[in-house]
N, C-alpha and C positions, 0 to 999 in steps of 0.2 A: 364447745365444739373442739374436735381434734384438729390440730394444724399440722400439716406435713411440711417440714423444712429441715434442711441440713441432713437429709437421708434418715429422718426419724419422724414418728408421730408424737406430738406433745399435747398434753392437756393438764390444766390445773383445776382442781376441785376445791371448793371451800365449804366447810362445815361449821356447825354452831360452836364446837369446842374440840379440844384435843382428843378426848375419848372417842367422839364420833369419827374424827379423821383417822385415828389409829385403828378403830374397828373396821373401817372401810379398807384400810391397807391389809388387814388380816384376811378379809374376804377376798381381796385381790390375790393374796398369796395362795390361798387354797384353790382358787379358780385357775391361776397360772400353772400350778402344779399339775392339775388335771389335763391342761392343754400342752404341757411340756414346753412352755414358752414363758420366760421370766422377764418382767419389765424392770426398768430402773425406777425406783421409787424414792421420793424425797419428801420429807415432812417437816414442817415448822408449825407448831401450835395447831391451828385449825385448817391448814392448807396441805394438800397432797398434790405434788407434781409428779406426773408420770411421763416417761419417755419409752417408746417402743421402737425397736429396730431388731432385725435378725442378724445376730453376730456371725453365725456360720454362713450367711449369704453376703458377706462383705460389708456388714453394717449398713444394710439398706432396708427399706420398707418392703415387706412381702405380705402375702395373704395371711400368714400366721399373725402378723401385727394387726392387720385389719380385723381379723376374727377376734383376737383378744380385746381390741378396743371396743368392739360391739358388745362383747360379753361383759366388759367392765361397765359400760353404759347401762346394761340391763340390771345391774346390781342396784341401781338407783331408781328403778321404775316402781 
């Protein structure tokens, strides 16, 4: 689940291996580009940590972040 804290949405995803995690990040990159909203991504081996916040809205959570979070979740359905 996404957690909203410190003016951002956060979520960590865990995969079976590095290739699966990196593939997920690549999907997010393409998705984010279509929405014109780019997340902060952090990867170590099979884990992907995502932080969403709208920088041009004073680094707060906006509808753009919530929309991207839902779209990211749909990648795993």
